[in-house]
C-alpha positions in Angstrom: 56.1 105.2 80.3 59.0 107.6 80.0 61.8 107.3 82.6 62.6 110.6 84.2 66.2 111.8 83.8 68.4 112.0 86.9 69.2 115.6 87.6 72.4 116.2 89.6 72.0 119.1 92.1 74.6 121.9 92.0 76.8 122.8 95.0 74.5 125.8 95.7 71.4 123.6 95.8 73.1 121.1 98.0 74.2 123.7 100.5 70.7 125.2 100.5 69.1 121.7 101.2 71.6 120.3 103.7 74.0 121.0 106.6 77.0 118.8 106.9 79.4 118.2 109.9 82.7 117.2 108.5 83.9 116.0 111.8 81.1 113.4 112.2 80.0 113.0 108.5 76.4 113.6 109.5 74.1 115.1 106.8 70.9 116.9 108.0 68.1 118.5 106.1 68.3 122.3 106.3 65.3 122.9 103.8 63.2 119.8 103.6 61.6 119.0 100.2 58.9 116.9 101.6 56.2 117.5 104.3 57.2 114.5 106.4 60.7 115.7 106.8 61.6 118.3 109.4 64.4 120.8 109.6 67.5 119.2 111.3 66.4 115.6 110.4 69.4 113.3 109.9 69.7 111.5 106.6 69.3 107.9 107.6 67.5 106.0 104.8 69.9 103.2 103.7 70.5 101.0 100.8 72.9 98.1 101.1 74.6 100.0 104.0 75.0 103.3 102.2 72.9 106.3 103.3 70.8 107.7 100.6 68.5 110.7 100.0 65.8 111.8 97.5 65.9 115.1 95.7 63.0 115.7 93.4 62.6 112.6 91.3 66.1 111.4 91.8 67.9 109.3 94.5 71.5 110.0 95.5 73.8 108.4 98.1 74.6 110.9 100.9 78.4 110.6 100.1 77.6 111.7 96.6 75.7 114.8 98.0 78.5 115.5 100.5 81.0 115.4 97.7 79.0 117.9 95.6 78.6 120.2 98.6 82.1 120.1 99.5 84.0 120.0 96.0 81.2 121.3 93.7 80.9 118.4 91.4 79.9 114.8 91.2 82.9 112.7 89.9 82.7 110.5 86.9 84.6 107.9 88.9 83.5 106.3 92.1 83.5 107.8 95.5 85.2 105.4 97.9 84.9 104.9 101.6 88.6 104.6 102.6 87.9 102.6 105.8 85.2 100.6 104.0 82.6 101.7 106.5 79.6 102.6 104.1 78.0 105.0 106.4 81.1 106.9 107.5 80.6 110.0 105.4 83.3 112.2 106.9 85.0 114.1 104.0 88.5 112.7 105.1 87.1 109.2 104.7 86.0 109.8 101.1 88.1 109.9 98.0 87.6 109.7 94.2 88.8 106.4 92.6 88.4 104.6 89.4 85.9 101.8 89.5 88.9 99.3 89.1 90.7 100.9 92.1 87.6 101.0 94.1 87.0 97.2 93.6 90.5 96.6 95.0 89.5 98.2 98.3 86.8 95.7 98.9 86.8 93.8 102.2 87.0 90.1 102.6 84.2 87.8 101.4 82.0 86.3 104.2 83.5 82.8 103.8 87.0 84.2 104.3 88.4 82.7 107.5 92.0 83.9 107.3 91.2 87.6 107.6 93.4 88.4 104.7 91.8 88.9 101.3 93.3 86.3 98.8 94.7 84.1 101.4 92.9 80.8 102.4 93.7 77.5 104.0 93.5 74.4 101.6 92.6 71.4 103.9 93.3 68.8 101.2 96.9 70.1 100.8 97.3 71.2 104.4 98.8 74.6 103.3 97.9 78.2 103.0 97.3 79.5 99.4 97.6 82.9 98.1 95.9 84.3 95.0 95.2 87.7 93.6 92.6 88.7 91.0 93.7 91.2 88.3 91.4 92.1 85.4 89.0 89.4 86.2 91.7 86.8 86.0 92.7 85.0 89.1 96.4 84.3 89.6 97.4 81.7 92.1 100.6 82.7 93.7 101.8 79.7 95.6 101.1 77.4 98.6 102.9 77.8 101.9 103.0 75.9 105.1 103.4 79.2 107.0 100.5 81.7 107.0 102.9 84.6 107.4 104.6 83.6 104.1 101.3 83.3 102.3 100.3 86.9 103.5 103.7 88.2 102.4 103.2 86.7 98.9 99.8 88.3 98.6 101.2 91.7 99.8 104.0 91.5 97.3 101.6 90.7 94.5 99.6 93.7 95.5 102.6 96.0 95.4 103.8 94.5 92.1 100.5 95.5 90.4 100.5 98.9 92.1 97.8 98.6 94.6 99.3 101.2 96.8 96.2 103.2 97.6 94.3 100.3 99.1 93.8 99.7 102.7 95.3 96.3 102.4 94.5 93.6 105.1 97.8 91.9 104.0 99.8 95.2 104.5 98.1 95.8 107.9 98.8 92.2 109.0 102.6 92.4 108.0 102.9 95.8 109.5 101.5 94.7 112.9 102.8 91.0 113.0 105.9 90.5 111.2 109.3 92.0 112.3 
């Protein structure tokens, strides 16, 4: 069985099929391509939290369609949701990033209890530990009695490697809590 090639729609095709509200990020069908879809229906099918839509035999994420409709092309790089909310498709919340930069903008893992990516409490040593992962290599920064020092170490490491475009939890914590 031959796999069908994914055909990316043009800006003209996107604008014909969809209407987009850039204030709310809502994408609606303007010209449905399926009998069960009505004009004005909101795109609400989701996959892993991202809204998606089918066009012909291809599936796209809503943020990809919005990007094409707004800028006229689908970037070779990733489209990042700046605030990390996967279904917030306002154009002001979308940006093109390399895959590597996009991975830097991930949130905390579920088991993180500190609220700061790369900062965790080590019960056996009774200290806060900071670490950062660069090019698939984890670098342990140090151990600290004080949580604030551990966060500052993480932030300093982020800045040293140029993670300035990230919405860093360490940066936000320092900005709000340390004078």
